N, CA, C and O of each residue as an XYZ file, in Angstrom:
872
protein
N      33.834     66.959    -30.801
C      32.378     66.456    -30.234
C      32.232     64.985    -30.592
O      32.452     64.629    -31.749
N      31.901     64.186    -29.732
C      31.711     62.672    -30.042
C      30.165     62.563    -30.241
O      29.340     62.996    -29.437
N      29.889     61.952    -31.372
C      28.584     61.651    -31.699
C      28.049     60.474    -30.866
O      28.656     59.404    -30.923
N      27.031     60.589    -30.148
C      26.536     59.469    -29.617
C      26.033     58.315    -30.555
O      25.478     58.481    -31.641
N      26.316     57.133    -29.962
C      26.113     55.975    -30.888
C      24.596     55.538    -30.706
O      24.142     55.290    -29.588
N      23.918     55.467    -31.741
C      22.440     55.089    -31.639
C      22.425     53.433    -31.358
O      23.162     52.573    -31.840
N      21.436     53.313    -30.506
C      21.178     51.778    -29.927
C      20.811     51.033    -31.166
O      20.147     51.579    -32.048
N      21.236     49.766    -31.260
C      20.926     48.914    -32.288
C      19.497     48.332    -32.081
O      19.135     48.048    -30.938
N      18.680     48.146    -33.137
C      17.356     47.731    -33.085
C      17.359     46.271    -32.325
O      18.243     45.429    -32.486
N      16.366     46.140    -31.580
C      16.161     44.755    -30.962
C      15.843     43.660    -32.001
O      15.109     43.826    -32.975
N      16.469     42.552    -31.683
C      16.222     41.439    -32.556
C      14.853     40.917    -32.259
O      14.437     41.203    -31.136
N      13.896     40.063    -33.192
C      12.680     39.734    -32.936
C      12.687     38.651    -31.781
O      11.708     38.529    -31.044
N      13.827     37.862    -31.643
C      13.823     36.966    -30.557
C      13.879     37.473    -29.183
O      13.339     36.869    -28.256
N      14.649     38.783    -29.005
C      14.753     39.522    -27.923
C      13.500     40.046    -27.526
O      13.082     39.950    -26.372
N      12.768     40.708    -28.635
C      11.387     41.184    -28.241
C      10.449     40.156    -27.793
O       9.674     40.407    -26.870
N      10.461     38.885    -28.439
C       9.535     37.724    -27.934
C       9.881     37.505    -26.546
O       8.969     37.483    -25.718
N      11.107     37.337    -26.180
C      11.610     37.036    -24.754
C      10.887     38.142    -23.783
O      10.264     37.820    -22.771
N      11.031     39.278    -24.164
C      10.761     40.475    -23.262
C       9.293     40.297    -22.945
O       8.823     40.485    -21.822
N       8.583     39.916    -24.028
C       6.914     39.867    -23.780
C       6.611     38.458    -23.190
O       5.637     38.295    -22.456
N       7.424     37.477    -23.506
C       7.134     36.223    -22.980
C       7.336     35.991    -21.488
O       6.599     35.267    -20.819
N       8.504     36.731    -20.961
C       8.851     36.449    -19.710
C       7.850     36.873    -18.656
O       7.707     36.136    -17.680
N       7.196     37.902    -18.747
C       6.036     38.143    -17.608
C       4.949     37.195    -17.752
O       4.329     36.853    -16.745
N       4.638     36.715    -18.932
C       3.531     35.625    -19.091
C       4.115     34.226    -18.608
O       3.329     33.401    -18.141
N       5.331     33.966    -18.696
C       5.758     32.772    -18.071
C       5.771     32.781    -16.451
O       5.541     31.786    -15.765
N       6.069     34.029    -15.969
C       6.216     33.998    -14.549
C       4.623     34.063    -13.953
O       4.341     33.623    -12.839
N       3.702     34.632    -14.798
C       2.386     34.535    -14.397
C       1.901     33.224    -14.377
O       1.208     32.815    -13.446
N       2.275     32.405    -15.516
C       1.722     31.140    -15.589
C       2.251     30.181    -14.454
O       1.530     29.311    -13.966
N       3.704     30.419    -14.021
C       4.232     29.586    -12.977
C       3.479     29.917    -11.724
O       3.167     29.010    -10.952
N       3.179     31.137    -11.484
C       2.387     31.542    -10.211
C       1.222     30.763    -10.245
O       1.018     29.930     -9.362
N       0.242     30.986    -11.391
C      -1.074     30.210    -11.447
C      -0.783     28.602    -11.061
O      -1.425     28.002    -10.198
N       0.156     28.092    -11.749
C       0.369     26.641    -11.715
C       0.694     26.455    -10.179
O       0.150     25.456     -9.708
N       1.373     27.107     -9.389
C       1.768     26.939     -8.073
C       0.534     26.985     -7.130
O       0.332     26.218     -6.189
N      -0.281     28.041     -7.549
C      -1.529     28.170     -6.747
C      -2.583     27.064     -6.916
O      -3.347     26.760     -6.000
N      -2.594     26.538     -7.995
C      -3.445     25.277     -8.394
C      -2.997     24.274     -7.793
O      -3.792     23.495     -7.267
N      -1.658     24.062     -7.730
C      -1.097     22.799     -7.058
C      -1.254     22.867     -5.594
O      -1.534     21.846     -4.966
N      -1.090     24.024     -5.000
C      -1.271     24.479     -3.548
C      -2.849     24.183     -3.199
O      -3.136     23.667     -2.119
N      -3.653     24.459     -3.961
C      -5.025     24.423     -3.762
C      -5.349     22.917     -3.702
O      -5.999     22.449     -2.767
N      -4.876     22.156     -4.739
C      -5.359     20.767     -4.952
C      -4.600     20.031     -3.628
O      -5.297     19.264     -2.965
N      -3.391     20.213     -3.283
C      -2.808     19.681     -2.143
C      -3.666     19.996     -0.666
O      -3.888     19.155      0.206
N      -3.983     21.111     -0.647
C      -4.902     21.512      0.465
C      -6.335     20.721      0.460
O      -6.739     20.139      1.467
N      -6.893     20.747     -0.483
C      -8.088     19.941     -0.581
C      -7.997     18.603     -0.332
O      -8.866     18.030      0.324
N      -6.956     17.983     -0.821
C      -6.629     16.507     -0.680
C      -6.358     16.312      0.744
O      -6.761     15.298      1.313
N      -5.683     17.244      1.366
C      -5.456     16.928      3.006
C      -6.729     17.155      3.730
O      -6.840     16.590      4.818
N      -7.684     17.871      3.315
C      -9.029     18.018      4.028
C     -10.066     16.873      3.751
O     -11.072     16.664      4.430
N      -9.652     16.142      2.613
C     -10.551     14.965      2.346
C     -10.651     14.105      3.422
O      -9.593     13.696      3.898
N     -11.819     13.701      3.965
C     -11.793     12.563      4.934
C     -11.265     11.287      4.555
O     -11.584     10.829      3.457
N     -10.524     10.671      5.292
C      -9.867      9.483      4.951
C     -11.036      8.284      5.120
O     -11.878      8.245      6.017
N     -10.882      7.391      4.107
C     -11.990      6.265      4.209
C     -11.930      5.485      5.570
O     -10.860      5.198      6.109
N     -13.067      5.189      6.045
C     -12.884      4.420      7.305
C     -12.783      2.714      6.876
O     -13.659      2.057      6.315
N     -11.753      2.359      7.222
C     -11.484      0.967      6.842
C     -12.599     -0.158      7.400
O     -12.665     -1.268      6.873
N     -13.385      0.194      8.408
C     -14.347     -0.659      8.821
C     -15.773     -0.605      8.175
O     -16.717     -1.360      8.408
N     -15.719      0.448      7.320
C     -16.871      0.601      6.455
C     -16.649      0.196      5.020
O     -17.535      0.497      4.220
N     -15.659     -0.400      4.620
C     -15.296     -0.921      3.169
C     -16.324     -2.094      2.964
O     -17.009     -2.651      3.822
N     -16.256     -2.335      1.570
C     -16.878     -3.427      0.903
C     -16.268     -4.659      1.553
O     -15.050     -4.765      1.695
N     -17.107     -5.557      1.931
C     -16.558     -6.842      2.399
C     -16.441     -7.073      4.185
O     -16.336     -8.196      4.678
N     -16.476     -6.011      4.871
C     -16.215     -5.949      6.186
C     -17.375     -6.652      6.736
O     -18.516     -6.398      6.349
N     -17.120     -7.500      7.601
C     -18.322     -8.410      8.291
C     -18.304     -9.776      7.592
O     -18.899    -10.706      8.136
N     -17.664     -9.970      6.422
C     -17.846    -11.261      5.711
C     -16.703    -12.197      6.229
O     -15.668    -11.767      6.738
N     -17.008    -13.562      6.042
C     -16.042    -14.448      6.534
C     -15.519    -15.075      5.356
O     -16.176    -15.278      4.335
N     -14.256    -15.389      5.537
C     -13.508    -16.176      4.401
C     -14.027    -17.753      4.317
O     -14.177    -18.452      5.319
N     -14.239    -18.127      3.169
C     -14.752    -19.497      3.011
C     -13.580    -20.416      2.606
O     -13.594    -21.617      2.874
N     -12.553    -19.806      1.941
C     -11.320    -20.619      1.339
C     -10.148    -19.642      1.551
O     -10.215    -18.421      1.412
N      -9.029    -20.381      1.920
C      -7.825    -19.483      2.296
C      -6.592    -20.539      2.013
O      -6.605    -21.632      2.579
N      -5.601    -20.201      1.180
C      -4.631    -20.969      1.093
C      -3.419    -20.291      0.498
O      -3.443    -19.741     -0.603
N      -2.381    -20.357      1.264
C      -1.024    -19.672      0.881
C       0.190    -20.621      0.809
O       0.188    -21.558      1.608
N       1.222    -20.501     -0.042
C       2.432    -21.271      0.104
C       3.491    -20.418      0.325
O       3.537    -19.238     -0.022
N       4.455    -21.122      0.989
C       5.838    -20.290      1.310
C       6.375    -19.767      0.026
O       6.142    -20.314     -1.052
N       7.083    -18.718      0.160
C       7.775    -18.103     -1.011
C       9.356    -17.601     -0.453
O      10.326    -17.949     -1.126
N       9.527    -16.929      0.565
C      10.740    -16.628      1.039
C      10.640    -16.728      2.555
O       9.583    -16.808      3.181
N      11.982    -16.714      3.118
C      12.141    -16.744      4.501
C      11.399    -18.047      5.214
O      11.166    -19.067      4.564
N      11.116    -17.936      6.358
C      10.671    -19.082      7.012
C       9.197    -19.283      7.032
O       8.635    -19.832      7.981
N       8.522    -18.803      5.897
C       7.174    -18.812      5.846
C       6.744    -20.512      5.649
O       7.598    -21.278      5.203
N       5.632    -20.924      5.944
C       5.084    -22.247      5.823
C       3.760    -22.040      5.248
O       3.183    -20.954      5.298
N       3.239    -23.186      4.649
C       1.877    -23.142      4.094
C       0.843    -22.829      4.959
O       0.852    -23.351      6.074
N      -0.131    -21.999      4.616
C      -1.071    -21.562      5.433
C      -2.553    -21.799      4.985
O      -2.850    -21.350      3.878
N      -3.529    -22.454      5.710
C      -4.768    -22.648      5.177
C      -5.590    -21.830      6.060
O      -5.106    -21.121      6.942
N      -7.054    -21.953      5.773
C      -8.124    -21.257      6.524
C      -7.942    -21.921      8.093
O      -8.015    -21.159      9.057
N      -7.729    -23.211      8.267
C      -7.760    -23.786      9.647
C      -6.626    -23.174     10.386
O      -6.767    -23.026     11.600
N      -5.594    -22.824      9.855
C      -4.331    -22.074     10.640
C      -4.717    -20.790     11.184
O      -4.199    -20.396     12.229
N      -5.713    -19.997     10.473
C      -5.999    -18.818     10.950
C      -6.949    -18.601     12.208
O      -7.074    -17.538     12.815
N      -7.626    -19.854     12.503
C      -8.551    -19.981     13.706
C      -7.721    -19.406     14.895
O      -6.510    -19.604     15.001
N      -8.440    -18.700     15.758
C      -7.970    -18.165     16.969
C      -6.840    -16.991     16.865
O      -6.215    -16.610     17.855
N      -6.669    -16.514     15.684
C      -5.555    -15.504     15.532
C      -6.092    -14.332     14.816
O      -6.854    -14.450     13.856
N      -5.737    -13.327     15.232
C      -5.891    -11.988     14.503
C      -4.864    -12.014     13.445
O      -3.710    -12.354     13.706
N      -5.292    -11.617     12.087
C      -4.470    -11.645     11.063
C      -4.599    -10.339     10.173
O      -5.652     -9.775      9.879
N      -3.222     -9.945      9.778
C      -3.248     -8.782      8.947
C      -2.634     -9.358      7.676
O      -1.445     -9.675      7.657
N      -3.480     -9.507      6.541
C      -3.233     -9.861      5.315
C      -2.837     -8.670      4.367
O      -3.559     -7.708      4.107
N      -1.614     -8.892      3.913
C      -1.266     -7.706      3.131
C      -0.705     -8.430      1.524
O       0.212     -9.242      1.408
N      -1.447     -7.932      0.544
C      -1.342     -8.197     -0.897
C      -0.694     -7.222     -1.614
O      -1.191     -6.101     -1.726
N       0.514     -7.558     -2.188
C       1.493     -6.457     -2.739
C       2.203     -7.199     -3.726
O       2.134     -8.419     -3.877
N       3.040     -6.228     -4.537
C       3.898     -6.849     -5.564
C       5.042     -6.011     -5.767
O       4.996     -4.800     -5.549
N       6.148     -6.650     -6.208
C       7.563     -5.962     -6.228
C       7.475     -4.825     -7.366
O       8.317     -3.928     -7.376
N       6.460     -4.874     -8.311
C       6.332     -4.092     -9.416
C       5.587     -2.906     -9.041
O       5.577     -1.959     -9.827
N       4.963     -2.837     -7.940
C       4.110     -1.700     -7.503
C       4.802     -0.964     -6.466
O       5.168     -1.373     -5.364
N       4.958      0.482     -7.117
C       5.724      1.524     -6.411
C       5.182      1.677     -4.758
O       5.937      1.639     -3.786
N       3.645      1.863     -4.701
C       3.161      1.946     -3.325
C       3.549      0.748     -2.463
O       3.871      0.909     -1.286
N       3.521     -0.341     -2.989
C       3.678     -1.498     -2.309
C       5.188     -1.548     -1.893
O       5.465     -2.007     -0.785
N       6.068     -1.148     -2.633
C       7.491     -0.974     -2.209
C       7.543     -0.062     -1.001
O       8.113     -0.397      0.037
N       7.032      0.910     -1.138
C       6.986      1.947     -0.067
C       6.453      1.577      1.331
O       6.843      2.044      2.401
N       5.363      0.529      1.104
C       4.669      0.154      2.356
C       5.227     -1.069      2.865
O       4.806     -1.412      3.970
N       6.170     -1.878      2.249
C       6.613     -3.083      2.720
C       7.290     -2.848      3.950
O       6.872     -3.458      4.934
N       8.395     -1.968      4.095
C       9.221     -1.708      5.251
C       8.209     -1.545      6.543
O       8.579     -2.060      7.599
N       7.034     -0.899      6.506
C       6.213     -0.650      7.488
C       5.415     -1.975      7.975
O       5.052     -2.162      9.136
N       5.196     -2.899      6.844
C       4.724     -4.128      7.155
C       5.754     -4.901      7.978
O       5.422     -5.402      9.053
N       6.888     -5.001      7.542
C       7.812     -5.553      8.414
C       8.059     -4.979      9.912
O       8.454     -5.710     10.821
N       7.782     -3.571     10.082
C       7.970     -3.087     11.373
C       6.689     -3.563     12.084
O       6.874     -3.831     13.271
N       5.514     -3.719     11.660
C       4.168     -4.274     11.995
C       4.453     -5.739     12.760
O       4.157     -6.006     13.925
N       5.007     -6.477     11.938
C       5.426     -7.833     12.241
C       6.332     -7.980     13.363
O       6.247     -8.945     14.123
N       7.300     -6.956     13.514
C       8.351     -7.073     14.474
C       7.673     -6.402     15.808
O       8.141     -6.715     16.903
N       6.766     -5.642     15.744
C       6.073     -5.030     16.879
C       5.193     -6.075     17.683
O       5.055     -6.150     18.903
N       4.684     -6.789     16.781
C       3.907     -7.861     17.558
C       4.499     -9.273     17.539
O       3.823    -10.288     17.704
N       5.804     -9.251     17.325
C       6.444    -10.601     17.399
C       6.176    -11.387     18.513
O       6.121    -12.609     18.374
N       5.958    -10.737     19.870
C       5.938    -11.475     21.053
C       4.246    -12.071     21.106
O       3.970    -12.917     21.957
N       3.398    -11.678     20.356
C       1.994    -11.986     20.488
C       1.552    -13.214     19.510
O       1.285    -13.061     18.318
N       1.521    -14.384     20.163
C       1.218    -15.540     19.475
C      -0.058    -15.332     18.747
O      -0.289    -15.980     17.725
N      -0.977    -14.385     19.259
C      -2.400    -14.290     18.842
C      -2.412    -13.501     17.475
O      -3.482    -13.317     16.895
N      -1.279    -13.058     16.989
C      -1.335    -12.247     15.953
C      -0.576    -12.833     14.885
O       0.394    -13.538     15.166
N      -0.948    -12.594     13.525
C      -0.219    -13.245     12.370
C      -0.260    -12.143     11.317
O      -1.285    -11.506     11.075
N       0.933    -11.948     10.689
C       1.032    -11.044      9.601
C       1.343    -11.823      8.336
O       2.456    -12.349      8.317
N       0.553    -11.994      7.263
C       0.980    -12.550      6.019
C       1.161    -11.683      5.099
O       0.209    -10.991      4.736
N       2.274    -11.556      4.595
C       2.807    -10.765      3.319
C       2.659    -11.520      2.113
O       3.485    -12.425      1.984
N       1.770    -11.374      1.143
C       1.636    -12.079      0.020
C       2.326    -11.368     -1.314
O       1.843    -10.319     -1.740
N       3.269    -11.871     -1.840
C       3.921    -11.144     -3.018
C       3.041    -11.855     -4.204
O       2.846    -13.060     -4.367
N       2.567    -10.747     -4.986
C       1.665    -11.094     -6.062
C       2.459    -10.731     -7.465
O       3.058     -9.663     -7.594
N       2.398    -11.734     -8.505
C       2.992    -11.334     -9.889
C       2.304    -10.307    -10.491
O       1.191    -10.043    -10.035
N       2.796     -9.571    -11.566
C       2.012     -8.663    -12.252
C       1.092     -9.634    -13.413
O       1.274    -10.847    -13.515
N       0.286     -9.019    -14.084
C      -0.535     -9.594    -14.835
C       0.141    -10.491    -16.047
O       0.979     -9.956    -16.773
N      -0.196    -11.698    -16.224
C       0.207    -12.523    -17.203
C       1.457    -13.388    -16.686
O       2.099    -14.118    -17.442
N       1.704    -13.250    -15.479
C       2.830    -14.025    -14.892
C       2.505    -14.989    -13.667
O       3.266    -15.172    -12.717
N       1.353    -15.531    -13.822
C       0.757    -16.152    -12.406
C       1.316    -17.449    -12.210
O       1.292    -17.867    -11.053
N       1.882    -18.275    -13.212
C       2.483    -19.446    -13.053
C       4.150    -19.561    -12.972
O       4.777    -20.609    -12.811
N       4.647    -18.369    -13.108
C       6.038    -17.997    -13.113
C       6.677    -17.946    -11.537
O       7.273    -16.937    -11.160
N       6.500    -19.108    -10.665
C       6.704    -18.890     -9.276
C       8.263    -18.539     -9.036
O       8.627    -17.840     -8.090
N       9.167    -19.107    -10.008
C      10.641    -19.011     -9.857
C      10.975    -17.596     -9.809
O      11.676    -17.097     -8.928
N      10.380    -16.877    -10.916
C      10.731    -15.355    -11.116
C      10.234    -14.659     -9.852
O      10.894    -13.830     -9.226
N       8.930    -15.100     -9.516
C       8.376    -14.293     -8.215
C       9.282    -14.498     -7.028
O       9.545    -13.586     -6.243
N       9.745    -15.709     -6.925
C      10.628    -15.847     -5.757
C      11.944    -15.135     -5.910
O      12.533    -14.730     -4.907
N      12.447    -14.960     -7.155
C      13.773    -14.196     -7.301
C      13.652    -12.655     -7.075
O      14.483    -11.949     -6.504
N      12.633    -12.316     -7.551
C      12.246    -10.824     -7.569
C      11.906    -10.404     -6.193
O      12.316     -9.323     -5.770
N      11.151    -11.227     -5.436
C      10.683    -10.892     -3.967
C      11.948    -11.022     -3.073
O      12.199    -10.168     -2.223
N      12.658    -11.992     -3.259
C      13.928    -12.187     -2.433
C      15.054    -11.007     -2.691
O      15.863    -10.635     -1.841
N      14.954    -10.547     -3.895
C      15.845     -9.525     -4.388
C      15.460     -8.315     -3.675
O      16.290     -7.779     -2.941
N      14.169     -7.775     -3.824
C      13.758     -6.601     -3.011
C      13.952     -6.675     -1.489
O      14.465     -5.761     -0.843
N      13.503     -7.832     -0.958
C      13.732     -7.917      0.537
C      15.184     -7.699      0.937
O      15.471     -7.199      2.025
N      16.092     -8.077      0.052
C      17.431     -7.866      0.171
C      17.886     -6.464      0.022
O      18.725     -5.979      0.781
N      17.335     -5.806     -0.956
C      17.596     -4.515     -1.040
C      17.133     -3.641     -0.097
O      17.729     -2.597      0.166
N      15.984     -4.029      0.501
C      15.585     -3.262      1.442
C      15.885     -3.487      3.021
O      15.483     -2.811      3.968
N      16.705     -4.631      3.022
C      17.192     -5.230      4.179
C      16.136     -5.398      5.211
O      16.182     -4.876      6.325
N      15.050     -6.266      4.709
C      13.943     -6.503      5.573
C      13.824     -8.120      5.808
O      14.021     -8.938      4.910
N      13.483     -8.443      7.109
C      13.367     -9.687      7.570
C      11.796     -9.995      7.566
O      11.072     -9.870      8.554
N      11.442    -10.360      6.465
C       9.965    -10.563      6.320
C       9.670    -11.808      5.433
O       9.936    -11.856      4.232
N       9.059    -12.870      6.193
C       8.771    -14.138      5.455
C       7.523    -13.678      4.461
O       6.675    -12.830      4.740
N       7.605    -14.339      3.404
C       6.451    -13.950      2.323
C       5.835    -15.242      1.837
O       6.334    -16.350      2.035
N       4.537    -14.973      1.084
C       3.866    -16.246      0.615
C       3.570    -15.700     -0.710
O       3.731    -14.525     -1.040
N       3.004    -16.905     -1.640
C       2.432    -16.551     -2.816
C       0.993    -17.495     -2.891
O       0.788    -18.540     -2.273
N       0.265    -16.947     -3.637
C      -1.247    -17.303     -3.749
C      -1.346    -18.370     -5.017
O      -1.649    -17.858     -6.094
N      -1.145    -19.646     -4.998
C      -1.189    -20.565     -5.933
C      -2.474    -20.430     -6.890
O      -3.615    -20.587     -6.456
N      -2.205    -20.147     -8.135
C      -3.399    -20.107     -9.043
C      -4.256    -19.038     -8.730
O      -5.354    -19.048     -9.287
N      -3.952    -17.975     -7.842
C      -4.841    -16.926     -7.409
C      -6.108    -17.426     -6.808
O      -7.156    -16.797     -6.959
N      -6.047    -18.535     -6.133
C      -7.355    -18.913     -5.684
C      -7.745    -18.207     -4.377
O      -8.949    -18.131     -4.134
N      -6.951    -17.732     -3.588
C      -7.368    -16.823     -2.422
C      -7.674    -15.526     -2.906
O      -8.585    -14.940     -2.321
N      -7.056    -14.897     -3.941
C      -7.369    -13.596     -4.593
C      -8.755    -13.743     -5.088
O      -9.560    -12.828     -4.908
N      -9.083    -14.812     -5.690
C     -10.371    -15.092     -6.292
C     -11.557    -14.991     -5.198
O     -12.637    -14.429     -5.383
N     -11.164    -15.605     -4.102
C     -12.134    -15.755     -2.937
C     -12.275    -14.306     -2.459
O     -13.373    -13.968     -2.018
N     -11.323    -13.458     -2.500
C     -11.402    -11.984     -1.950
C     -12.112    -11.185     -2.910
O     -12.897    -10.314     -2.535
N     -11.861    -11.451     -4.273
C     -12.593    -10.656     -5.181
C     -14.159    -10.596     -4.958
O     -14.857     -9.598     -5.138
N     -14.596    -11.864     -4.525
C     -16.197    -11.903     -4.309
C     -16.494    -11.287     -3.194
O     -17.705    -11.109     -3.064
N     -15.737    -10.833     -2.204
C     -16.061    -10.456     -0.927
C     -15.701     -8.763     -0.862
O     -16.459     -7.956     -0.325
N     -14.567     -8.441     -1.431
C     -14.200     -6.957     -1.290
C     -13.856     -6.262     -2.392
O     -13.242     -5.198     -2.313
N     -14.257     -6.855     -3.631
C     -14.093     -6.057     -4.944
C     -12.539     -5.945     -5.142
O     -12.093     -4.862     -5.521
N     -11.760     -6.908     -4.929
C     -10.325     -6.799     -4.801
C      -9.710     -6.674     -6.331
O      -9.706     -7.533     -7.213
N      -9.174     -5.279     -6.361
C      -8.749     -4.892     -7.830
C      -7.405     -4.220     -7.653
O      -6.669     -4.318     -8.635
N      -6.950     -3.595     -6.665
C      -5.907     -2.725     -6.550
C      -4.771     -3.273     -5.577
O      -4.987     -4.090     -4.681
N      -3.497     -2.698     -5.882
C      -2.559     -3.300     -4.910
C      -1.927     -1.782     -4.380
O      -1.966     -0.768     -5.076
N      -1.359     -1.850     -3.043
C      -1.501     -2.945     -2.070
C      -3.008     -2.919     -1.615
O      -3.675     -1.884     -1.601
N      -3.480     -4.160     -1.245
C      -4.774     -4.230     -0.404
C      -4.371     -4.957      0.906
O      -3.674     -5.972      0.894
N      -4.834     -4.399      2.003
C      -4.703     -5.116      3.362
C      -5.826     -5.380      4.074
O      -6.604     -4.455      4.310
N      -6.092     -6.698      4.533
C      -7.370     -6.935      5.312
C      -6.846     -7.364      6.810
O      -5.792     -7.958      7.042
N      -7.737     -6.966      7.694
C      -7.524     -7.293      9.050
C      -8.621     -8.232      9.330
O      -9.778     -7.871      9.115
N      -8.351     -9.460      9.812
C      -9.204    -10.623     10.088
C      -9.256    -10.756     11.770
O      -8.234    -10.669     12.451
N     -10.486    -10.961     12.292
C     -10.466    -11.450     13.608
C     -10.231    -12.806     13.892
O      -9.813    -13.497     12.963
N     -10.426    -13.355     15.054
C     -10.014    -14.828     15.371
C     -11.008    -15.642     14.732
O     -10.780    -16.850     14.791
N     -12.130    -15.260     14.091
C     -13.032    -16.236     13.670
C     -12.862    -16.173     12.071
O     -13.597    -16.893     11.395
N     -11.902    -15.324     11.428
C     -11.832    -15.194     10.220
C     -12.675    -14.395      9.482
O     -12.821    -14.528      8.267
N     -13.384    -13.355     10.334
C     -14.275    -12.389      9.794
C     -13.531    -11.087      9.441
O     -12.857    -10.534     10.309
N     -13.618    -10.627      8.319
C     -12.986     -9.294      7.858
C     -13.483     -8.189      8.726
O     -14.700     -8.015      8.785
N     -12.572     -7.322      9.495
C     -12.880     -6.298     10.191
C     -12.520     -5.128      9.593
O     -13.213     -4.166      9.924
N     -11.620     -4.913      8.791
C     -11.091     -3.637      8.165
C     -10.362     -4.010      6.763
O      -9.701     -5.031      6.576
N     -10.561     -3.182      5.998
C      -9.940     -3.280      4.740
C      -9.194     -1.773      4.182
O      -9.809     -0.707      4.153
N      -7.783     -1.937      3.767
C      -7.332     -0.785      3.375
C      -6.645     -0.969      2.015
O      -5.783     -1.833      1.851
N      -7.074     -0.079      0.979
C      -6.601     -0.015     -0.222
C      -5.620      0.929     -0.527
O      -5.828      2.062     -0.094
N      -4.517      0.720     -1.221
C      -3.556      1.547     -1.623
C      -2.781      1.858     -0.340
O      -3.116      1.348      0.729
N      -1.659      2.765     -0.458
C      -1.002      3.057      0.846
C      -0.557      4.732      0.697
O      -0.204      5.312     -0.330
N      -0.695      5.253      1.997
C      -0.267      6.602      2.333
C       0.658      6.729      3.471
O       0.399      5.900      4.343
N       1.661      7.506      3.748
C       2.503      7.329      4.697
C       1.504      7.752      6.063
O       0.665      8.650      6.138
N       1.917      6.787      7.056
C       1.176      6.795      8.342
C       0.065      5.908      8.304
O      -0.643      5.845      9.309
N      -0.196      5.230      7.334
C      -1.369      4.203      7.209
C      -1.026      3.102      8.243
O      -1.967      2.608      8.865
N       0.198      2.686      8.477
C       0.506      1.753      9.406
C       0.148      2.031     10.967
O      -0.127      1.155     11.787
N       0.206      3.367     11.200
C      -0.235      3.701     12.476
C      -1.832      3.300     12.753
O      -2.240      2.781     13.792
N      -2.478      3.581     11.832
C      -3.900      3.230     11.655
C      -4.128      1.849     11.721
O      -5.046      1.423     12.422
N      -3.388      1.081     11.063
C      -3.559     -0.521     11.094
C      -3.198     -0.794     12.457
O      -4.008     -1.485     13.075
N      -2.110     -0.389     13.106
C      -1.681     -0.703     14.487
C      -2.969     -0.547     15.358
O      -3.433     -1.481     16.013
N      -3.480      0.637     15.315
C      -4.603      0.955     16.298
C      -5.830     -0.229     16.185
O      -6.290     -0.780     17.185
N      -6.197     -0.470     15.050
C      -7.208     -1.416     14.753
C      -6.850     -2.779     15.040
O      -7.696     -3.624     15.334
N      -5.637     -3.011     14.965
C      -4.973     -4.465     15.481
C      -4.968     -4.544     16.996
O      -5.256     -5.585     17.588
N      -4.665     -3.522     17.549
C      -4.677     -3.416     19.000
C      -6.101     -3.516     19.637
O      -6.319     -4.206     20.633
N      -7.100     -2.746     18.964
C      -8.322     -2.696     19.391
C      -8.989     -4.089     19.388
O      -9.733     -4.501     20.279
N      -8.588     -4.840     18.147
C      -9.414     -6.300     18.101
C      -8.428     -7.397     18.991
O      -8.903     -8.475     19.348
N      -7.129     -7.046     19.285
C      -6.707     -8.051     20.145
C      -7.059     -7.617     21.548
O      -7.193     -8.473     22.422
N      -7.190     -6.546     21.766
C      -7.706     -6.243     23.245
C      -9.217     -6.740     23.373
O      -9.564     -7.430     24.332
N      -9.961     -6.419     22.521
C     -11.489     -6.861     22.617
C     -11.582     -8.339     22.685
O     -12.358     -8.846     23.496
N     -10.936     -8.994     21.985
C     -11.028    -10.442     21.953
C     -10.439    -11.297     23.025
O     -10.720    -12.470     23.272
N      -9.629    -10.568     23.585
C      -8.780    -11.089     24.613
C      -9.652    -10.860     26.121
O      -9.250    -11.421     27.140
N     -10.696    -10.108     26.131
C     -11.593     -9.858     27.232
C     -12.353    -11.164     27.485
O     -12.722    -11.942     26.605
N     -12.552    -11.313     28.909
C     -13.428    -12.393     29.226
C     -14.844    -12.270     28.762
O     -15.337    -11.158     28.952
N     -15.561    -13.115     28.227
C     -16.802    -13.187     27.937
C     -17.763    -12.947     28.896
O     -18.778    -12.331     28.572
N     -17.574    -13.411     30.242
C     -18.370    -13.078     31.255
C     -19.492    -14.228     31.581
O     -20.405    -14.159     32.403
N     -19.167    -15.271     30.723
C     -20.217    -16.390     30.762
C     -19.527    -17.202     31.864
O     -20.028    -18.255     32.260
């Protein structure tokens, strides 16, 4: 007769794992449910209306940009007259800006045949680097090459244009994009970036181009 071998007692670590495993599974399920609920509520949140943002309806009193990369040329307030302008302020150091930049290049290409439209992509340095234009040029050119984008860019000397915008739209975040009508009046403001935002921008651009191209009837 062979005597049956008694099972060895479980080690303390094994016991802990046996008890912790269900708890960990339960915690993972709870976290998953919470994340799903958060995503669902975010999707249901109404998107901000760009035409109801602070500064909409205000007119620019000062505007000056200088060329940074590509075939950009100096732009002043007088150069904006008679044109619908999409002004995009972004930075190479800003992840949402980097994701948005290809969409800006696509918008510029889409309206390339319309002389009444102008897209201005303003590359902004990080805090503390306002006077280092050489580094700004190098970093901007490097990013454009990396993304394979044909997009002329500008810079804001001494932050004068950003200072003007700060008094109108509480400009604090990147990216920030403004839509100006032919009279230099702010018609829409977008703060931040989310996928598909360029479609909304295109819709408002088209609305203003169409509206301002209609005969006045006088």
